C-alpha positions in Angstrom: -5.4 15.8 -28.3 -4.7 12.1 -28.1 -7.4 10.0 -26.4 -5.0 7.4 -25.1 -1.8 8.3 -23.3 1.1 6.4 -21.8 2.9 6.9 -18.5 6.3 5.3 -17.9 6.6 3.6 -14.5 10.0 2.1 -15.1 12.6 2.0 -17.9 10.8 -0.8 -19.7 7.2 -0.5 -18.5 4.4 1.9 -19.2 0.7 2.2 -18.4 -1.9 3.3 -20.9 -4.6 5.6 -19.6 -7.2 8.2 -20.5 -7.9 11.4 -18.6 -9.6 14.8 -18.5 -7.1 17.2 -16.9 -8.1 19.9 -14.4 -5.6 21.6 -12.2 -8.0 22.0 -9.2 -11.1 20.0 -9.7 -12.9 16.9 -8.3 -11.8 13.8 -10.3 -13.5 10.6 -11.2 -11.1 7.6 -11.1 -12.4 4.5 -12.9 -10.8 1.2 -12.3 -11.6 -1.6 -14.8 -12.1 -5.3 -14.1 -10.1 -8.5 -14.7 -8.5 -8.6 -18.1 -10.5 -5.5 -19.1 -9.2 -2.4 -21.0 -10.2 1.3 -21.3 -11.8 1.1 -24.7 -15.1 -0.4 -23.5 -18.4 1.2 -22.9 -18.0 2.0 -19.2 -14.7 3.9 -19.1 -15.6 5.9 -22.2 -19.1 6.7 -20.9 -17.7 7.9 -17.6 -15.1 10.0 -19.4 -17.8 11.8 -21.4 -19.7 12.3 -18.2 -16.7 13.9 -16.6 -16.2 16.2 -19.5 -19.9 17.2 -19.6 -19.8 18.0 -15.9 -16.4 19.7 -15.9 -14.7 17.1 -13.8 -11.3 15.6 -13.9 -11.1 12.0 -15.0 -8.7 9.1 -15.0 -9.0 5.5 -16.2 -6.1 3.1 -16.7 -5.1 -0.3 -17.9 -3.1 -2.2 -15.3 0.2 -3.9 -16.3 -0.6 -6.9 -18.6 -4.0 -5.4 -19.5 -5.0 -3.8 -22.8 -2.1 -2.0 -24.3 -0.1 -1.4 -21.1 3.2 -3.1 -20.8 3.8 -6.5 -19.2 2.4 -10.0 -19.3 -0.9 -10.6 -17.7 0.3 -13.9 -16.1 3.0 -11.9 -14.1 0.5 -9.5 -12.6 -1.5 -9.7 -9.4 -3.7 -7.6 -7.1 -0.7 -6.1 -5.3 1.0 -5.0 -8.6 -2.2 -3.7 -10.1 -3.1 -1.8 -6.9 0.4 -0.1 -7.0 -0.2 0.8 -10.7 -3.3 2.7 -9.6 -1.6 4.4 -6.6 1.3 5.5 -8.9 -1.0 7.0 -11.6 -3.3 8.7 -9.1 -0.3 10.4 -7.6 1.0 11.4 -11.1 -2.3 12.5 -12.7 -4.8 13.3 -10.0 -2.2 14.6 -7.6 -3.7 16.4 -4.6 -7.2 16.7 -6.0 -10.1 15.0 -4.4 -11.8 12.2 -6.3 -14.6 9.7 -6.5 -13.6 6.1 -7.1 -15.5 3.8 -9.4 -14.5 0.2 -9.4 -15.9 -2.4 -11.9 -15.7 -6.0 -10.7 -12.1 -6.6 -9.7 -11.7 -2.9 -9.9 -13.7 -2.5 -6.7 -11.1 -4.8 -4.9 -8.3 -2.6 -6.1 -10.3 0.5 -5.2 -10.7 -0.6 -1.6 -6.9 -0.9 -1.5 -6.5 2.8 -2.4 -8.1 3.8 0.9 -4.8 3.0 2.6 -3.1 5.8 0.6 -5.8 8.4 -0.2 -8.2 8.6 2.7 -8.3 12.4 2.7 -8.8 12.7 -1.0 -11.5 10.0 -1.6 -14.9 11.6 -1.4 -17.1 8.8 -2.7 -17.0 5.2 -3.9 -19.1 3.5 -6.5 -18.9 -0.3 -7.1 -20.2 -2.0 -10.2 -20.6 -5.8 -9.9 -18.0 -5.6 -7.1 -15.8 -8.7 -6.8 -13.3 -8.3 -3.9 -11.5 -11.5 -2.9 -13.0 -13.4 -5.9 -9.7 -15.3 -6.5 -10.2 -17.1 -3.2 -14.0 -17.0 -2.6 -15.2 -17.7 -6.2 -12.2 -19.6 -7.7 -9.9 -21.4 -5.3 -12.5 -22.4 -2.7 -14.7 -23.8 -5.5 -12.0 -25.6 -7.5 -12.2 -29.4 -7.3 -9.2 -31.1 -5.8 -8.0 -32.1 -9.3 -7.9 -28.5 -10.5 -6.1 -27.3 -7.3 -3.4 -30.0 -7.8 -3.0 -29.0 -11.4 -2.5 -25.3 -10.6 0.0 -26.2 -7.8 1.9 -28.5 -10.2 1.8 -26.4 -13.4 1.7 -22.9 -11.7 -1.1 -22.0 -14.2 -4.4 -23.1 -15.5 -6.8 -21.8 -18.1 -10.5 -21.2 -17.2 -13.0 -21.0 -20.0 -15.9 -18.6 -19.7 -18.0 -18.2 -22.8 -15.7 -17.3 -25.8 -12.7 -16.5 -23.6 -9.9 -18.4 -21.8 -8.6 -16.8 -18.6 -5.1 -17.7 -17.4 -5.1 -18.1 -13.6 -1.6 -18.5 -12.0 -0.7 -19.8 -8.6 1.1 -16.6 -7.8 -2.1 -14.6 -8.5 -4.1 -16.9 -6.2 -1.5 -16.6 -3.4 -1.2 -12.8 -3.8 -5.0 -12.6 -3.6 -4.9 -14.2 -0.1 -2.5 -11.4 1.0 -5.0 -8.7 -0.2 -8.0 -9.5 2.1 -10.2 -6.5 2.3 -13.7 -7.8 3.3 -12.7 -7.8 7.0 -11.5 -4.2 6.9 -13.3 -1.4 8.7 -13.3 2.1 7.1 -14.8 4.9 9.0 -15.0 7.7 6.4 -18.3 9.6 6.2 -18.6 9.3 2.4 -21.3 8.1 0.0 -20.7 4.4 -0.9 -23.0 3.0 -3.6 -23.0 -0.5 -5.0 -24.7 -1.4 -8.3 -25.2 -5.1 -9.0 -27.1 -6.8 -11.8 -29.9 -9.1 -10.8 -28.9 -11.5 -13.5 -25.2 -11.4 -12.6 -24.0 -15.0 -13.2 -20.3 -14.2 -12.4 -20.4 -12.6 -8.9 -23.3 -12.9 -6.4 -24.9 -9.7 -5.1 -23.8 -10.7 -1.6 -20.3 -9.4 -2.6 -21.7 -5.9 -3.0 -23.4 -6.2 0.5 -20.0 -7.3 1.9 -18.4 -4.2 0.5 -21.0 -2.0 2.1 -20.3 -3.6 5.5 -16.7 -2.4 5.3 -17.8 1.2 5.5 -19.0 1.7 9.1 -20.0 5.4 8.9 -20.6 5.9 5.2 -23.9 6.8 3.6 -24.6 3.4 2.0 -26.8 2.3 -0.8 -27.3 -0.9 -2.8 -29.0 -0.9 -6.2 -29.9 -4.3 -7.7 -30.5 -3.6 -11.4 -33.4 -5.6 -12.8 -32.3 -7.7 -15.8 -28.8 -6.4 -15.3 -25.8 -8.7 -16.0 -22.3 -8.6 -14.4 -20.9 -5.8 -16.5 -23.8 -3.4 -16.4 -22.4 -1.7 -19.5 -25.7 -1.4 -21.4 -27.0 2.1 -22.0 -29.9 1.8 -19.6 -27.8 0.6 -16.7 -25.1 3.2 -17.3 -27.7 6.0 -17.5 -29.0 5.0 -14.1 -25.5 4.8 -12.6 -24.5 8.2 -13.9 -27.7 9.8 -12.7 -26.8 8.6 -9.1 -23.2 9.6 -9.6 -24.2 13.1 -10.4 -26.1 13.2 -7.1 -23.0 12.1 -5.2 -21.0 14.8 -6.9 -23.6 17.5 -6.1 -23.5 16.5 -2.5 -19.7 16.8 -2.4 -19.9 20.2 -4.0 
């Protein structure tokens, strides 16, 4: 059986994903972060967790990410949210599921509540970064940088060894996808995990996510010595231990 699969979403575009298929089972749906793929430690670890616990599983690469079709610079939160909606309908179908969002993936996960309220039975956020394009980028850009992105329609932001292309259309679309003012009244478990040493996204963002869920069973775990990704073995072991409790409570 092939680990990586592809699903056509149009004549010219396809999404790469990994899954663990069950006809009638609870699923785990993992949504990766900004410019991330499904070959990393987190998606692979959660896939193994799903197999071990006889659960369905889905993780995908949005258009322009990993080996999915498309150019990253033409993507945005709306497009990537629709990618997720499409694949959940295609792979998870009518099964219930627990959402796991990593960084930007938490933003996209919150957007899924519009479509799958009856199926979502839990939500786990890892270094959650909803609305980061406005709150952590645009609002903190100096005037010179803002003028440059308006003029050139794109800038490149350096972070460590990497350069990230940030387009004007991505920023504008981010403003259309405000989620932190939403109110969701589902009585589900909502758990946020955030690294104490996260230098990318403040822990306040995880708290803001919890505030969205007015009737949920809410928990915030600040991982000592944890970074933004929380992809180290110790952090993932802790997250999976709590995830198992969520699943047992659903069952």
